[in-house]
N, C-alpha and C positions, 0 to 999 in steps of 0.2 A: 465407278461404284466402290465404296469402301465398307469393309466389314470390321468393326472395332474388335471383334473376337478372333479375327484371322491372324495368323502369324505374319510378322513383318520382317523385312530385311533392310538393314541400314548399311550404307556405304559412306564411310567418313574418309575423305581424302586430305592428306597433309603434304605440303611441299616444303622441304627444309631450305633454309638459306644455304648458299654455297659454303662448304666447310662445316656445316652443323648437322650433317646427316647422321653421324654416330650418336649425337646427343638426342636427336629426335627419335631415332630408332629405339634407343634405350628407354626413353619415357613412354613411347607408344607401347612397347613390349611389356612394360610394367603393368599395363592395364589388363593383359590377357588372363592371367591366372585368377585374380579376384572377380573379374567380370564373369568368367565361366561358372563361378559358384553362385551367382545371383539367381534367385528363384525363377525369374522370367526369361533367363537366357537359355537358348538352345545351342548356339555355337558362337564363337568369337575368334576370328583369325586375322592376323596381320600379314599383308603382302607388300612386297617392294617391287617397283617397276623394274623390268629387265632393260628398259630403254632409257630410264632417267633415275639414277640411284637416289635422287633427292625426293622422289615421290613414294609415299606410303598410303595404303588404304586398309582400313579395317572392314572386314566383311562380317557383319553381325546378323544373327538370326534370333528373333525374340518371339515368345509365345503370343504376345499381343502388344499393341502400341502402348498400352497402359504401363508396361514395364520401362519404357524409355525415360520418362521424367524421373522415376525412382533411380535409374542408373545414373543419370546426369547429376543427381544430388549426392552420390556416394563420395565420401571424403577423398578416396584415391583418384576419382575422376576430376574433382574440382582442383586438387593439387596438381595433377598432370596438366590440366588446362592452363593453370597459372605458370607452370614451369616451361611449357612449350611455346607460349605466346610470342616471345621475343626471338624465337629460333626459326620462325616460319617466314617464307618468302611472300606468302599471301594468306588471307583468311582461310580457315578450313572450309571445305565443301562437305556438307552432310545432307544426304538424300535418303529418304525413307520410301520403301516400296512395299506393296502388299503382295504376298505370294498368290499366284494364280494357278500354278501347276499343282497337281496332286502330290502329296508327300510320298517319299520313297518307301 
């Protein structure tokens, strides 16, 4: 069951090609500050796997799912997508979840 007004969590997973980890890290990190300023954003953090240094995940919390299309249209997002495309070992995995626990 989905509630369009409920907060959502997005996990976006990128895996860099061998030797491209630093470039992917830099591009992915460039999204954090401007994304955190977006009206619909609650939090936006980038993590790197402790087991595979080529794997990065953004852990994003949004007020509602309606904020996601607006985020994806931001110029800094479209630019980052264009820059990172040829540096990845596979297509990004982006999964959206609905929060079901009570807020802290």
